[in-house]
C-alpha positions, -999 to 999 in steps of 0.1 A, spaced: 916 -406 -210 930 -411 -175 932 -396 -141 912 -392 -109 888 -368 -125 876 -392 -152 843 -409 -149 835 -443 -166 801 -457 -175 785 -482 -198 755 -474 -221 731 -502 -230 702 -508 -254 705 -474 -269 684 -459 -297 694 -430 -318 662 -415 -331 666 -384 -353 644 -359 -371 655 -331 -394 643 -298 -379 640 -261 -388 674 -245 -385 661 -211 -373 640 -226 -345 669 -247 -334 693 -218 -336 671 -198 -312 676 -224 -285 714 -228 -287 740 -204 -272 755 -179 -296 789 -191 -287 782 -224 -305 777 -229 -342 751 -253 -354 766 -283 -370 748 -292 -402 749 -323 -424 746 -313 -460 728 -281 -449 703 -299 -426 700 -295 -388 691 -326 -368 675 -332 -334 679 -365 -316 659 -383 -289 682 -410 -273 669 -435 -247 692 -460 -231 702 -477 -199 732 -467 -178 754 -490 -157 788 -489 -140 787 -452 -136 813 -437 -112 848 -424 -108 871 -443 -132 895 -454 -104 869 -465 -79 843 -493 -78 807 -485 -88 787 -465 -63 759 -487 -49 724 -474 -57 738 -448 -80 756 -466 -109 727 -480 -128 695 -463 -142 676 -454 -173 683 -421 -191 668 -403 -220 683 -372 -237 673 -346 -263 702 -333 -282 715 -314 -312 749 -310 -329 772 -280 -326 807 -268 -333 831 -247 -313 866 -237 -327 863 -265 -351 856 -291 -325 822 -309 -331 802 -318 -301 767 -323 -286 744 -297 -270 718 -313 -246 684 -297 -242 674 -322 -216 686 -354 -199 658 -372 -180 670 -399 -156 654 -423 -131 679 -416 -104 673 -386 -82 708 -383 -67 724 -385 -101 702 -358 -114 712 -335 -85 749 -342 -89 748 -336 -126 728 -303 -122 751 -291 -95 786 -300 -107 782 -304 -145 755 -277 -151 736 -300 -173 698 -299 -177 690 -332 -159 654 -339 -148 638 -365 -126 616 -389 -144 596 -421 -139 612 -446 -164 613 -482 -174 636 -500 -199 626 -537 -204 640 -562 -228 615 -584 -247 638 -607 -267 659 -585 -289 635 -556 -285 633 -529 -259 601 -515 -243 610 -480 -231 588 -456 -211 596 -422 -196 575 -395 -179 591 -364 -164 584 -358 -128 608 -330 -121 591 -301 -101 585 -269 -122 599 -285 -154 582 -286 -187 562 -319 -190 577 -345 -213 568 -381 -222 583 -408 -244 571 -443 -251 585 -466 -277 594 -501 -287 626 -506 -307 649 -533 -318 680 -539 -341 670 -550 -376 703 -559 -391 740 -566 -384 764 -543 -366 786 -522 -389 808 -492 -386 795 -458 -397 811 -444 -429 832 -413 -422 814 -383 -437 780 -401 -438 749 -392 -418 752 -420 -393 788 -410 -385 777 -373 -381 749 -382 -357 768 -406 -335 806 -401 -335 808 -371 -312 836 -369 -286 826 -339 -264 796 -322 -250 791 -285 -243 773 -268 -213 769 -235 -197 786 -232 -163 770 -215 -133 789 -184 -142 774 -184 -178 806 -193 -194 808 -221 -219 824 -254 -209 833 -287 -224 835 -323 -214 856 -346 -235 845 -382 -240 865 -413 -251 851 -445 -264 854 -470 -293 835 -464 -325 798 -470 -320 787 -506 -328 757 -494 -348 729 -516 -362 699 -505 -383 667 -505 -362 629 -505 -363 610 -483 -338 573 -478 -329 569 -445 -311 537 -444 -290 543 -410 -274 569 -383 -278 566 -348 -263 603 -345 -255 609 -314 -277 575 -297 -274 589 -270 -251 615 -262 -277 588 -256 -304 592 -290 -323 564 -315 -329 581 -348 -333 548 -367 -340 560 -381 -373 582 -412 -373 620 -404 -370 638 -401 -403 668 -421 -391 670 -448 -364 700 -467 -352 706 -492 -323 736 -500 -301 736 -528 -277 765 -516 -255 793 -491 -254 818 -484 -226 827 -447 -221 851 -426 -202 844 -388 -197 869 -363 -186 865 -332 -163 846 -301 -173 869 -274 -187 864 -239 -201 857 -238 -238 861 -201 -243 
């Protein structure tokens, strides 16, 4: 993926935490133009904390003060015209300017949050509390770490379904569906352990994620390039 409109970034210390959820409840929160993508008939909701660095236009150096921050997203999996992708319910970030740029130009539901992402040996202590004005409150606190060697996800398996997604969908300011394509190497996934101390990230969607996640995976780093936002309908 090349060109002046591409954005490059690196994602670090990322946890994929996933829960199976009620399909009807999830369907009510996703635009009708998108089909829910299911794995063996089950709908999944993900909470994904990580740390971002080197964010900026692909052909320019990183923007000082803007290129590195913690981020946390809540997502599900969708299909449009046979093209599987991600639908984001929220993206909390600890960088106010990045939040405003993403909301204004990419129409993504970014929110201001007070966040920390601290390494303790191989483990990560992650904390997030949403501070965005007039937004639903949301908190996440967890300690997570890899628990085994890195391996590639098997095509057709659950881990591949949850992670190998190469576009995201969003509603534009005019209400029309848009898509952003994403390019990266296959995820360097490792099994993980996690202790979740607080998680109200999906409460406003009608989901109680108080139980431990059913599937957790860890990735230490992935370099990514995203393209421009284009019409998807």
